[in-house]
C-alpha positions, 0 to 999 in steps of 0.5 A: 645520684642525678647529674641534673643541676637544679634551678636556684630557688632565689632566681627569678626568671624574666618572663613577660618582661621588657627591658627599658634602657637609658644611657646617661653620663656615659653610663647605661642603666636598665630596669625590668618592666612588664610589657603590657603595662608600660604603655598604660603607665606612660598614658596615665592609665596605670598609676601603681608602680608595682604593677608596672615594674618587676622590681624598682632596682636599677641595673647596668645589665638586667640579664646578668643581674648587675645592680647599678652603683649608687654613686653613678645614680647620684651623678646621672639622676641627682639621687641615689634612690633606686625607685626615683631613678627607676621612675625616670627611666620608665618615663623616658627610657627606650623599651627593648621588646620583640617585633610583635610586641612593638607592633602591638604597642604601636597599634594600641596607641594608634587606636587610643589616639583615633578614639580620642579624636572621634570622641572630641572632634566633628565635621565642621560642615555637619557638626556631626562626629566621625566614626572611629574607622574613618578617623583611623583611615584618615590618619593612615592616609595622612601618614601620621605616626604615633610615638609609644613613649608619649600619651595618646591625649598629647598625640591626639592634639598633634594628629588633629593638626596633621589631619587639618593640614592634609585637607581633612575637614575636622575641628574640635567639637564646641563645648555646650555650657549650661548655667543656672542663675537665680533670678528671684531677689536679684535687683541689680543683676550679677557679674561673673567672670566678665559676663553680666547677668541681668535680672531678666535672665540674659547675659551679654558679652561685649567687646568682640562683636560676639554676644552670648545670650543665656536665657532663663527657663521662662519662654522669651523671644529668641534674641535678647533686646540687649543684643539688638541694642549692642548691634552684635553680628553674632549671637548664640542662645543657650537654654 
């Protein structure tokens, strides 16, 4: 008879799992999540909780398999539901991972932030977008540090401010809007959200010295007569 002790059938090995910890009301709570899914969940890419957590059970010690007491959950999270408490810990807890995994996580979030900036921002002088590599270099030069627990979109807004403060020329790209307004049959014009659309196809925004002119598809002069009459100093024409 072999003296080897077999692995219990019911035991699940914690492979490729990151332990997420949270201390609340003097108690420690832990959940087991997949390393490569935590960042996707926190950034909003992953929506399926079962793809992120190995189990929705909340532990006081994952390695030893000690479950958290429901009374402690109620006191700490206002609910004794394991899944609701697990989601809260997943969103706000501290991830325990190895150094290599942590570095890879930081790099992934950093690249996501840089990608969003490259897609949404331009050089204010040329109105042309920057390359991804140039944005990454500028962020590093500005010593911008990402936070893996926050979404890339949220951090991209802060990153743009950091770049502007450091002297890097960048701004949000202007949104181009195209409106189709029916001209035939309109006798008195149309008034939508503070903008008056007249029967000629022009629109006029008054009050701030800025006029937005929206032309119909028919060829007309580049500046509306309403703009000249209003004496506005700036105007934009959209086709």
